C-alpha positions in Angstrom: 2.3 -41.1 52.9 5.1 -38.8 51.7 6.0 -41.2 48.9 2.3 -41.3 47.8 2.0 -37.5 47.9 5.3 -37.1 45.9 4.1 -39.6 43.3 0.7 -37.8 43.0 2.4 -34.4 42.5 4.8 -35.9 40.0 2.0 -37.4 38.0 0.1 -34.1 38.1 3.1 -32.2 36.8 3.5 -34.8 34.0 -0.1 -34.5 32.9 0.2 -30.7 32.8 3.4 -30.9 30.9 1.9 -33.3 28.4 -1.2 -31.2 27.9 0.9 -28.1 27.4 3.1 -29.9 24.8 0.0 -31.2 23.0 -1.5 -27.8 22.9 1.7 -26.3 21.5 2.1 -28.9 18.8 -1.5 -28.9 17.6 -1.6 -27.4 14.1 -3.1 -23.9 13.7 -4.0 -23.9 10.1 -4.5 -20.6 8.3 -5.8 -20.2 4.7 -4.0 -17.9 2.3 -5.7 -17.1 -1.0 -3.1 -15.9 -3.5 -3.4 -14.3 -6.9 -1.8 -16.6 -9.6 -1.1 -15.8 -13.2 1.5 -17.3 -15.5 2.1 -15.5 -18.8 3.6 -18.7 -20.3 0.2 -20.4 -20.0 -1.5 -18.6 -22.9 -5.2 -18.3 -22.7 -5.4 -19.0 -19.0 -7.0 -16.3 -16.9 -5.7 -15.2 -13.4 -7.0 -17.3 -10.5 -6.9 -17.3 -6.7 -5.2 -20.3 -5.3 -5.6 -21.4 -1.6 -2.8 -22.7 0.6 -2.9 -23.9 4.2 -0.1 -22.9 6.5 0.4 -24.0 10.1 0.9 -20.8 12.1 2.6 -22.7 14.8 5.4 -23.6 12.4 5.7 -20.3 10.6 7.2 -16.8 11.2 4.8 -14.0 12.2 4.9 -12.0 8.9 3.0 -12.5 5.7 6.4 -12.9 3.8 7.2 -15.8 6.2 4.1 -17.5 5.0 4.8 -16.9 1.4 8.3 -18.2 1.7 7.1 -21.3 3.5 4.5 -22.0 0.8 7.1 -21.6 -1.9 9.6 -23.8 -0.1 7.3 -26.6 1.1 4.2 -26.5 -1.1 4.5 -24.8 -4.5 7.8 -23.8 -5.9 6.1 -22.1 -8.8 4.7 -19.3 -6.6 6.5 -16.1 -7.7 7.1 -12.9 -5.7 9.8 -10.4 -5.0 11.7 -10.2 -1.7 15.1 -9.2 -0.4 15.9 -7.5 2.9 13.0 -8.8 5.1 13.4 -5.7 7.2 11.1 -3.1 5.5 14.1 -1.3 3.9 14.3 -2.4 0.3 10.6 -2.2 -0.7 10.8 -5.4 -2.9 7.9 -7.3 -1.3 5.2 -4.6 -1.7 1.9 -6.2 -2.4 -1.8 -5.9 -1.7 -2.8 -7.8 1.5 -6.4 -7.8 2.5 -7.2 -4.9 0.3 -4.4 -2.6 1.5 -0.9 -2.1 0.1 1.8 -3.3 2.5 5.3 -4.6 2.7 4.8 -8.3 3.3 8.0 -8.6 5.4 6.7 -6.3 8.1 3.0 -7.0 7.9 1.9 -9.5 10.6 -0.3 -12.4 9.7 -3.9 -12.1 11.1 -4.0 -14.8 13.8 -7.7 -15.4 13.3 -7.7 -18.7 11.4 -11.4 -18.4 10.6 -10.5 -15.6 8.2 -8.8 -16.2 4.8 -5.9 -13.8 4.0 -6.1 -12.6 0.4 -3.0 -11.5 -1.3 -2.7 -9.7 -4.7 0.0 -7.8 -6.6 0.0 -4.0 -6.3 -3.2 -2.8 -8.0 -3.6 -1.2 -11.4 -0.2 -2.2 -12.7 0.7 -4.7 -15.4 1.6 -8.1 -13.8 4.7 -9.9 -14.9 3.8 -13.1 -13.0 1.8 -13.9 -9.8 2.6 -11.2 -7.2 5.3 -9.4 -9.3 4.1 -6.1 -10.9 5.9 -4.4 -13.8 7.7 -1.4 -12.2 9.2 -0.1 -15.5 6.8 2.9 -15.7 7.2 3.7 -12.1 11.0 3.8 -12.4 10.8 5.8 -15.7 8.8 8.4 -13.9 11.4 8.5 -11.1 14.2 8.9 -13.7 12.3 11.7 -15.3 12.8 14.0 -12.3 16.5 13.4 -12.4 16.8 12.6 -8.7 20.5 13.3 -8.2 22.6 16.2 -7.1 23.4 18.9 -9.6 25.6 22.0 -9.2 25.4 25.0 -11.4 28.5 25.9 -13.4 30.4 22.7 -12.8 32.3 21.2 -15.7 32.2 17.5 -16.5 35.9 17.2 -15.5 35.3 18.7 -12.0 32.4 16.4 -11.1 33.2 14.3 -8.1 36.4 16.2 -7.2 34.9 18.5 -4.6 32.9 17.9 -1.5 29.8 20.1 -1.1 28.8 20.4 2.5 25.3 20.9 3.8 24.3 22.7 6.9 22.6 20.8 9.8 19.6 23.0 9.4 19.2 22.3 5.7 19.6 18.6 6.2 16.9 18.7 8.9 14.5 19.9 6.3 14.8 16.6 4.6 13.7 14.5 7.6 10.7 12.5 6.7 11.6 12.5 3.0 14.7 10.4 2.8 12.8 7.5 4.4 10.9 6.8 1.2 12.1 3.4 -0.2 10.2 3.6 -3.5 8.1 0.6 -2.8 5.2 2.2 -4.8 2.6 1.3 -2.1 1.4 4.9 -2.0 1.3 5.5 -5.7 -0.6 2.3 -6.5 -3.1 3.3 -3.8 -3.9 6.6 -5.6 -6.9 6.6 -7.9 -5.4 9.6 -9.9 -2.3 7.4 -10.5 -4.5 4.5 -11.6 -6.3 6.4 -14.3 -3.5 8.8 -15.4 -0.3 6.9 -14.7 1.0 8.0 -18.1 0.8 11.7 -17.1 0.6 11.9 -13.4 3.9 11.1 -11.6 2.2 9.9 -8.5 2.9 10.6 -4.8 6.1 8.6 -4.5 7.9 10.4 -7.3 6.5 13.8 -6.3 7.8 13.2 -2.8 11.3 12.7 -4.3 10.9 15.8 -6.4 9.9 17.8 -3.3 13.0 16.5 -1.5 15.2 17.8 -4.3 13.5 21.2 -4.2 14.3 21.5 -0.5 18.0 20.8 -1.0 19.8 24.1 -1.3 22.2 22.7 -3.8 19.4 22.0 -6.3 17.8 25.4 -6.4 18.8 25.9 -10.1 17.6 22.4 -11.1 14.9 22.3 -13.7 12.1 19.9 -12.9 8.8 19.6 -14.7 7.7 22.2 -17.4 
């Protein structure tokens, strides 16, 4: 009797274990529709290309899916990425109609919905998901976002430490966190239509940070 009961329990546990393993290994396919454009193929218009990714065999973030697609399905897929921690801003793109960093934006687990991915909006595209950031960086350069001190000769630059009070440094909290990913600027309609004149929220935030710094009170900004 005990042998029979032990055998029955063992069989039951085996069935549960097998069912659990089968459920875990069953593919969970998610469709990603990705903007594609290759400047080397003259005359070809941009298209949306679909890829299937097994979410059970992929990291949780959109960037994980993009890397998996590039490594395993299509090595021609082109995008920027670096830190994978939301620090460098390289992987900024438009995901489901909103600008995000792909490395910290979680994949929608609903496999019935297709995730659409585009480059940052209203910017020239170099290839696929890579926008041309030249104008954005030129605007950043325009505000001269570096420390300046009045009446300091070229020979004395870098030879003296200028201290900042804790109170003045606290005024910059919330401003130093900007990583210049351009997500905010490329979400702004005024920047879309007047990008050659309007600096955009990201660059203006940097300018505001400089104004608050007591060592930049004599710095000339925009005239």
